C-alpha positions as CSV (number, residue, x, y, z in Angstrom):
1,M,104.2,86.6,108.9
2,N,102.1,83.4,108.5
3,D,102.4,81.3,111.7
4,S,100.6,78.3,110.3
5,S,100.8,74.6,111.1
6,H,100.7,72.0,108.4
7,Q,99.7,68.5,109.5
8,T,100.9,65.2,108.1
9,A,99.6,61.7,108.8
10,T,100.9,60.4,112.2
11,A,99.4,58.5,115.1
12,P,96.9,60.5,117.1
13,A,98.9,60.3,120.3
14,T,101.9,61.8,118.4
15,D,99.8,64.5,117.0
16,Q,98.5,65.4,120.5
17,H,102.0,65.4,121.9
18,L,103.1,67.7,119.1
19,A,100.1,70.0,119.6
20,D,100.8,70.2,123.4
21,M,104.4,71.2,122.8
22,V,103.5,73.8,120.2
23,E,100.8,75.2,122.5
24,A,103.4,75.5,125.3
25,G,105.6,77.6,123.1
26,R,102.7,79.8,122.1
27,S,101.6,80.2,125.8
28,A,105.2,81.3,126.7
29,L,105.2,83.8,123.8
30,E,101.9,85.3,124.9
31,A,103.3,85.6,128.5
32,G,106.3,87.5,127.1
33,D,108.8,84.8,128.0
34,L,110.9,84.7,124.8
35,R,113.6,82.5,126.3
36,R,111.0,79.8,127.2
37,A,109.2,80.2,123.8
38,L,112.5,79.6,122.0
39,S,113.2,76.6,124.2
40,C,109.8,75.2,123.5
41,Y,110.0,75.5,119.8
42,Q,113.5,74.1,119.7
43,A,112.2,71.1,121.7
44,V,109.5,70.6,119.1
45,I,112.2,70.5,116.4
46,D,114.3,68.1,118.5
47,A,111.3,65.8,119.0
48,F,109.8,66.1,115.6
49,P,112.6,67.1,113.2
50,D,110.6,66.0,110.1
51,R,107.5,68.0,111.0
52,P,107.1,71.6,109.8
53,E,105.4,73.1,112.9
54,G,108.5,73.6,115.1
55,H,110.6,75.0,112.3
56,N,107.7,77.3,111.2
57,N,106.9,78.7,114.6
58,L,110.6,79.2,115.4
59,G,111.0,81.0,112.1
60,A,108.1,83.2,112.9
61,L,109.5,84.0,116.3
62,W,113.0,84.9,114.9
63,S,111.2,87.0,112.3
64,S,109.3,89.0,115.0
65,L,112.7,89.7,116.7
66,G,114.2,90.9,113.4
67,E,116.6,87.9,113.2
68,W,116.2,87.5,109.5
69,T,119.1,85.1,108.9
70,R,117.9,82.7,111.6
71,A,114.3,83.0,110.4
72,E,115.3,82.3,106.8
73,A,117.1,79.1,107.9
74,C,114.0,77.9,109.7
75,F,111.8,78.6,106.8
76,S,114.2,76.9,104.4
77,R,113.7,73.8,106.5
78,V,109.9,74.2,106.2
79,V,110.3,74.7,102.4
80,A,112.3,71.4,102.2
81,L,109.4,69.6,104.1
82,L,106.6,71.4,102.2
83,P,108.0,72.4,98.8
84,D,104.6,72.9,97.2
85,N,103.1,75.2,99.8
86,P,103.0,78.9,98.6
87,H,102.7,80.3,102.1
88,V,105.9,78.7,103.1
89,L,107.7,80.1,100.0
90,Y,106.2,83.5,100.8
91,N,107.6,83.4,104.3
92,R,111.1,82.6,103.2
93,G,110.8,85.2,100.4
94,V,110.0,87.9,102.9
95,M,113.0,87.0,105.0
96,R,115.2,87.1,101.9
97,S,113.8,90.5,101.1
98,H,114.7,91.8,104.5
99,L,118.3,90.4,103.9
100,E,118.3,92.3,100.5
101,R,118.8,89.0,98.7
102,H,116.3,90.2,96.0
103,A,117.2,87.6,93.4
104,A,116.6,84.8,95.8
105,A,113.4,86.4,97.1
106,C,112.2,86.7,93.5
107,E,112.7,82.9,93.1
108,D,110.6,82.2,96.2
109,F,107.8,84.6,95.2
110,A,107.8,83.3,91.6
111,A,107.5,79.7,92.8
112,A,104.7,80.8,95.1
113,V,102.9,82.6,92.3
114,A,103.2,79.5,90.1
115,L,101.5,77.5,92.8
116,S,98.8,80.1,93.6
117,P,98.5,82.4,90.6
118,H,95.3,84.2,91.8
119,D,96.9,85.5,95.1
120,P,97.3,89.3,94.7
121,D,99.7,89.5,97.7
122,L,102.1,87.1,96.1
123,H,102.1,89.1,92.8
124,N,102.6,92.3,94.8
125,N,105.7,90.9,96.6
126,L,107.1,89.4,93.4
127,G,106.7,92.8,91.7
128,V,108.5,94.6,94.6
129,S,111.3,92.1,94.4
130,H,111.7,92.6,90.7
131,Y,111.8,96.4,91.2
132,L,114.4,96.1,93.9
133,R,116.6,94.0,91.7
134,G,116.3,96.5,88.9
135,N,113.7,94.9,86.6
136,P,111.0,97.5,86.1
137,D,109.2,95.5,83.4
138,G,108.9,92.5,85.6
139,A,107.8,94.7,88.5
140,R,105.0,96.3,86.4
141,R,103.8,93.0,85.1
142,H,103.2,91.5,88.6
143,L,102.0,94.6,90.3
144,E,99.4,95.2,87.6
145,A,98.4,91.5,88.0
146,A,97.9,92.1,91.7
147,L,95.7,95.1,90.9
148,R,93.6,93.2,88.4
149,L,93.0,90.5,90.9
150,R,92.2,93.0,93.6
151,P,91.1,96.4,92.2
152,D,91.1,98.1,95.6
153,Y,94.7,97.1,96.3
154,A,96.1,100.5,97.2
155,N,99.5,99.2,98.1
156,A,100.0,97.8,94.5
157,V,99.1,101.3,93.2
158,L,101.7,102.9,95.4
159,N,104.3,100.3,94.4
160,L,103.5,100.9,90.7
161,C,104.1,104.7,91.3
162,D,107.5,103.9,92.6
163,V,108.3,102.0,89.4
164,D,106.9,104.8,87.2
165,E,108.9,107.5,89.1
166,A,112.1,105.4,88.8
167,C,111.5,105.3,85.1
168,D,110.9,109.1,85.0
169,D,107.3,108.7,84.0
170,L,105.4,110.9,86.4
171,A,102.5,111.3,84.0
172,R,101.8,107.6,84.2
173,A,102.0,107.6,88.0
174,V,99.5,110.5,88.1
175,R,97.1,108.6,85.8
176,R,97.4,105.5,88.0
177,C,96.5,107.4,91.2
178,T,93.7,109.4,89.4
179,D,92.1,106.2,87.9
180,F,92.3,104.4,91.2
181,L,90.7,107.3,93.2
182,A,87.9,107.5,90.7
183,G,86.6,104.2,92.1
184,H,88.2,103.9,95.6
185,Q,89.0,106.1,98.5
186,D,92.5,105.8,100.0
187,T,94.3,108.5,101.9
188,N,97.8,107.2,101.0
189,V,97.1,107.1,97.3
190,R,95.6,110.6,97.5
191,R,98.7,111.8,99.4
192,R,100.9,110.2,96.7
193,L,98.9,112.0,94.0
194,F,99.5,115.3,95.8
195,E,103.2,114.6,95.9
196,L,103.3,113.7,92.2
197,H,101.5,116.9,91.3
198,A,103.8,118.9,93.5
199,A,106.8,117.3,91.9
200,A,105.5,118.1,88.5
201,G,104.7,121.7,89.6
202,R,108.3,122.1,91.0
203,A,109.7,120.8,87.7
204,H,107.6,123.3,85.7
205,L,108.7,126.1,88.0
206,D,112.3,125.1,87.7
207,A,112.0,125.2,83.9
208,A,110.2,128.6,84.0
209,C,112.8,130.1,86.2
210,G,115.6,128.8,84.0
211,T,114.0,130.2,80.9
212,A,113.4,133.6,82.6
213,E,117.1,133.7,83.7
214,A,118.2,133.0,80.2
215,L,116.0,135.8,78.9
216,L,117.4,138.2,81.5
217,A,120.9,137.3,80.6
218,A,120.1,138.6,77.1
219,Q,117.8,141.4,78.2
220,P,119.0,142.6,81.7
221,D,116.9,145.7,81.6
222,D,113.6,143.8,81.3
223,T,112.1,144.9,84.7
224,P,108.7,143.2,84.3
225,L,110.4,139.9,83.5
226,R,112.7,140.2,86.5
227,Q,109.6,140.8,88.7
228,K,107.9,137.7,87.3
229,L,111.1,135.7,87.9
230,G,111.0,136.9,91.6
231,R,107.4,135.7,91.9
232,L,108.3,132.3,90.3
233,M,111.2,131.8,92.7
234,T,109.0,132.7,95.7
235,A,106.4,130.2,94.5
236,R,109.1,127.5,94.0
237,H,110.5,128.0,97.5
238,G,107.0,127.9,99.0
239,L,106.1,124.7,97.1
240,G,109.3,123.1,98.3
241,E,108.5,123.9,101.9
242,T,105.0,122.6,101.6
243,V,106.1,119.3,100.2
244,Q,108.7,118.9,102.9
245,R,106.1,119.5,105.6
246,A,103.8,117.0,103.9
247,H,106.5,114.4,104.0
248,A,107.3,115.1,107.6
249,E,103.6,114.8,108.6
250,A,103.0,111.6,106.7
């Protein structure tokens, strides 16, 4: 999460007082004293309720503790103070994603993209939110935008593969991985390509076994075909075990 401070014009002495209070919270956090850090950031909010720093730092702290609802409330206050800051909208969007409020997260990420259209991370998060709310076309549009802005963005490729698989388009997912790996090296994308090929191979083996079983039902005395079916079934079982081990080791 972005733990950033956004300054507004105030008297220098006030700025220094605010900075000292924020630093006290950070020092407490670095020392592992969460109770004191929370107290310090709350004190910043009490003393400077219309400044974003205390709300933002408290939101970041709640986020690090997995307190998504509390973090969202803090970031919502920052959004109210800094409505045109894409990083603030991003922070709240991430909290809403954790809370599985995907429509609301989409709104935040879309607003952030409108303010900063050349940020690949914003497009990636907006694409994921569209996917999670059941909008594959919107997901593809923004994930592909992220990849155009950053051609080595492996995470966008993996997210696009999720969309393709959800749409039963394994061939497109394979092409995405293959095209990406032609110009970039990434272990996760290569592993995903293996899994896609394995899934396609399993589908072909299933189809072959089904066809052989249908033939044997009509020709039960076809011994060579029965032997071939046995080899296919062994291969299918072995491929399944290999894929399971690959998932477990990932």
